[in-house]
C-alpha positions in Angstrom: 0.1 0.1 0.1 2.9 2.3 0.7 6.3 3.1 2.1 6.6 5.3 5.2 9.3 6.5 7.7 8.9 7.1 11.5 11.4 6.8 14.3 14.3 6.1 12.2 13.1 3.0 10.2 11.2 2.7 6.8 7.9 0.7 6.8 6.5 -1.2 3.9 2.9 -1.4 5.0 -0.3 -3.1 3.5 -2.2 -0.7 5.4 -2.6 3.0 4.5 -1.1 5.2 7.4 -2.0 8.8 6.7 -0.4 9.9 10.0 3.0 8.9 8.9 5.4 10.7 6.5 5.4 8.8 3.2 8.9 8.2 1.5 9.9 7.4 -2.0 12.5 4.8 -0.6 11.3 1.3 -1.6 13.4 -0.8 0.6 12.2 -1.2 4.2 13.6 -2.3 7.6 10.1 -3.3 8.7 7.1 -4.9 7.0 3.4 -4.7 7.9 1.0 -7.2 6.3 -2.3 -9.2 6.8 -2.2 -12.8 7.8 -4.2 -14.9 10.2 -2.6 -15.3 13.5 -3.0 -18.2 15.9 -2.7 -16.8 19.2 -1.3 -18.4 22.5 -3.1 -17.8 25.9 -3.3 -14.1 26.3 -2.9 -12.3 29.5 -4.8 -9.1 30.6 -3.0 -5.8 31.2 -4.1 -2.4 32.6 -4.4 -0.8 29.1 -7.3 -2.9 28.0 -4.9 -5.0 25.8 -4.5 -8.7 26.1 -1.2 -10.1 25.3 1.5 -12.6 25.2 5.2 -11.7 25.1 8.3 -13.5 24.4 11.8 -12.2 23.9 11.3 -11.3 20.2 7.5 -11.8 19.6 4.5 -10.0 21.2 0.8 -11.0 20.4 -1.4 -8.0 21.3 -5.2 -8.1 21.2 -7.9 -5.4 21.3 -11.5 -6.1 21.0 -12.0 -3.0 18.9 -9.5 -3.9 16.3 -8.0 -7.6 16.4 -4.7 -9.2 16.9 -1.3 -7.6 16.1 1.9 -9.8 15.9 5.1 -7.9 16.3 8.2 -9.9 15.6 11.9 -9.4 15.9 11.7 -5.7 15.2 11.1 -6.1 11.6 7.6 -7.5 11.1 4.1 -6.3 12.2 1.3 -8.9 11.4 -2.3 -7.9 11.5 -5.4 -10.1 11.8 -8.3 -7.6 12.1 -11.7 -8.2 13.1 -14.4 -7.6 10.3 -16.0 -4.6 12.0 -12.7 -2.9 12.9 -12.7 0.7 12.3 -9.4 1.9 10.4 -9.1 4.7 12.7 -9.0 2.6 15.8 -6.7 0.1 14.0 -4.2 2.7 13.6 -4.6 4.1 17.1 -3.3 0.8 18.4 -1.0 0.2 15.7 0.9 3.6 16.0 0.7 3.4 19.9 1.4 0.0 21.6 2.3 -2.0 18.6 4.9 0.8 17.5 6.1 1.0 21.1 6.7 -2.8 21.3 8.5 -2.8 17.8 10.9 -0.1 18.9 11.6 -1.9 22.1 12.6 -5.0 20.0 14.7 -2.9 17.7 16.9 -2.1 20.8 15.7 1.6 21.6 14.7 2.9 24.8 11.1 4.2 25.0 9.3 6.5 27.3 5.6 7.4 27.4 6.3 11.1 26.5 5.8 14.0 24.0 9.1 15.5 22.3 9.7 19.0 21.4 12.8 20.6 19.7 13.9 23.7 20.6 16.9 25.4 19.0 18.3 21.9 17.7 17.8 20.0 21.0 15.1 17.9 22.5 13.1 18.0 25.4 10.7 15.4 26.8 7.4 15.9 28.5 6.4 12.6 30.9 3.6 12.0 33.4 0.6 9.8 34.0 -2.1 9.8 31.7 -4.2 13.2 31.7 -1.2 15.0 33.0 -1.1 17.2 29.7 2.0 15.8 27.7 0.5 16.7 24.6 -1.1 19.8 25.3 2.1 21.1 26.8 3.9 20.1 23.6 1.2 21.8 21.6 1.5 25.1 23.6 5.3 25.2 22.6 4.4 24.4 19.0 2.1 27.5 19.1 5.4 29.4 20.0 7.0 28.2 17.0 8.9 25.1 18.1 8.8 21.5 16.5 7.1 18.7 18.1 8.9 15.6 17.0 6.7 13.0 18.6 3.5 12.3 20.7 2.9 9.3 23.0 6.2 7.7 22.3 9.8 9.1 22.6 12.4 6.7 21.2 16.2 6.9 21.4 19.3 4.8 21.6 20.5 4.1 25.0 23.9 2.2 25.1 25.3 1.3 28.5 28.4 3.4 29.2 30.8 1.1 31.1 33.0 3.9 32.3 33.1 5.2 35.8 29.8 6.7 36.7 31.6 9.9 37.7 33.0 10.2 34.2 30.9 12.6 31.8 29.5 10.9 28.8 31.3 11.6 25.4 28.2 12.0 23.2 24.5 12.9 23.5 21.5 10.5 23.2 19.8 11.0 20.0 15.9 11.1 19.9 14.2 9.8 16.7 11.2 11.9 15.4 8.0 9.9 15.1 5.3 11.2 12.9 3.5 14.7 12.9 0.4 14.2 14.9 -0.7 15.4 18.4 -3.7 13.8 20.4 -5.5 16.7 22.0 -8.8 16.6 24.2 -11.5 18.9 22.8 -11.1 21.7 25.2 -7.2 21.7 24.9 -7.6 21.9 21.1 -10.0 24.7 21.3 -7.9 26.7 23.7 -4.9 26.5 21.3 -7.1 27.7 18.4 -8.1 24.4 16.6 -11.7 23.2 15.8 -12.3 19.8 17.3 -15.4 19.3 14.8 -12.7 19.6 11.7 -10.3 17.1 13.4 -10.4 13.2 13.3 -11.8 11.8 16.5 -9.3 9.2 17.9 -11.8 7.1 19.9 -15.8 6.9 19.9 -15.8 7.0 23.9 -13.3 9.8 24.2 -13.6 13.5 23.4 -10.0 13.4 21.9 -8.8 14.5 18.5 -6.0 14.2 16.2 -4.1 17.3 15.2 -1.9 16.6 12.2 0.6 19.0 11.0 3.5 19.0 8.3 5.1 22.4 8.5 8.5 22.3 10.2 8.3 18.4 10.9 11.9 17.1 10.6 13.0 13.3 10.4 16.4 14.1 11.5 17.4 12.7 15.1 17.9 15.4 17.7 20.2 15.4 20.9 18.1 14.8 24.1 18.9 17.5 26.7 16.3 17.3 29.3 13.1 15.5 30.5 10.3 17.4 32.4 8.0 15.4 34.6 4.5 17.0 34.7 2.6 17.5 37.9 -0.2 19.8 39.3 0.4 22.6 42.1 -0.8 25.8 43.0 2.1 27.7 41.6 4.1 27.5 38.3 7.7 26.4 38.8 10.4 24.1 37.6 12.7 22.2 40.2 15.4 19.7 39.5 14.6 16.2 40.7 16.8 14.2 43.0 18.5 11.1 41.5 16.0 8.7 43.4 13.1 10.8 42.4 14.3 10.8 38.7 14.9 7.1 38.6 11.5 6.4 39.8 10.0 8.7 37.1 11.9 7.0 34.3 10.9 3.6 35.5 7.2 4.6 35.8 7.1 6.5 32.4 8.8 3.4 30.5 6.5 3.0 27.6 6.4 -0.9 27.7 5.4 -0.7 31.3 1.7 -0.9 30.2 2.4 -4.5 29.3 3.1 -5.5 33.0 5.1 -8.0 34.5 5.4 -10.0 31.2 7.5 -7.5 29.5 9.5 -6.7 32.6 10.5 -10.5 33.0 11.5 -10.7 29.3 13.9 -7.6 29.6 15.0 -8.6 33.0 14.8 -6.4 36.1 18.4 -5.8 36.4 18.8 -4.8 32.7 15.8 -2.4 32.9 17.1 -0.8 36.2 20.5 -0.6 34.7 19.2 1.4 31.3 17.0 3.6 33.6 20.0 4.6 35.8 22.1 5.2 32.7 19.4 7.6 31.3 19.1 9.6 34.6 23.0 9.8 34.6 23.0 11.3 31.1 20.0 13.4 31.0 18.7 15.9 33.8 15.1 15.5 34.7 13.0 18.3 36.3 9.6 18.5 38.0 7.3 20.8 36.1 4.5 22.0 38.5 1.4 24.0 37.2 -2.1 24.5 38.0 -3.4 22.7 34.9 -5.8 25.5 34.0 -5.9 25.7 30.1 -5.8 29.5 30.3 -2.0 29.1 31.7 -0.9 27.3 28.8 1.0 30.2 27.2 2.5 31.1 30.5 3.7 27.4 30.9 5.0 27.4 27.2 7.1 30.6 28.2 8.2 29.1 31.4 9.7 26.0 29.8 11.1 27.9 27.1 13.1 30.2 29.4 14.2 27.3 31.7 15.5 25.1 28.7 17.3 28.0 26.8 18.6 29.7 30.1 19.4 26.9 32.4 19.6 23.5 30.5 21.2 24.5 27.2 24.0 26.6 28.6 25.0 23.7 30.8 26.1 20.7 28.6 27.9 17.6 29.9 28.1 16.3 26.4 29.0 17.9 23.1 26.3 18.2 20.5 
């Protein structure tokens, strides 16, 4: 059906994927195709997905769409239900299935939105409903690039040198695709008309804002991670090492698959990777009231902090 690029790989897909960036390249690292799937016994998760996970294969089932089999970081097989809505299929495909694929390809993934400011990236992480996409959209309104929504993916090799030694190179974040998921009230506050946007799920008042202007496929060095929270005042403060580690582990994208995924990765390996990320990238707590009327002020606050505090202090060369 078409060739697309996202998160640093090229995809040959039998499904049309209007959210992704099409490419003229006719060789692909990943194949997506239809095929009947014989599923093993599936286990429930907290994210409404039933799954069965092995080291290099993941069976994912949603009652609204069907079964997805993600294999070896190179294949996504889909066995869709007859009544499956294509919009719903793509919602699960570009979310959990892609997140699993990226993990199989050796990338670190966080449940985050990614913004580029002056050639460097920052992530917004937080629990569902914390406003990751909305905060990223507020920075987009100030002229900055949004590189990904929902999934932030980057290489995270383990540095075997002394923990006190500064890293010699930055972590590079791979852009995803040009779409933001916005609740109706946030979309309206940011100047969009929800009635003219694709609805992501019939049960939720959430919409897809697709954009193309300014989107880039080039990897960008990761400089900071902001953990979103609510409070009476607008402020940004550095996290302690223990709080930063807890935030990274909690916002690991594949945590949604529960103990199955963690057992496949290995707790020691996962802890080591999360610790390495905290050593390499500073984490900050971004507190704000959550009022949509404060979005512009929040965006200015992040912009000022990132350009005046984070970027001048670089432990790794760009």
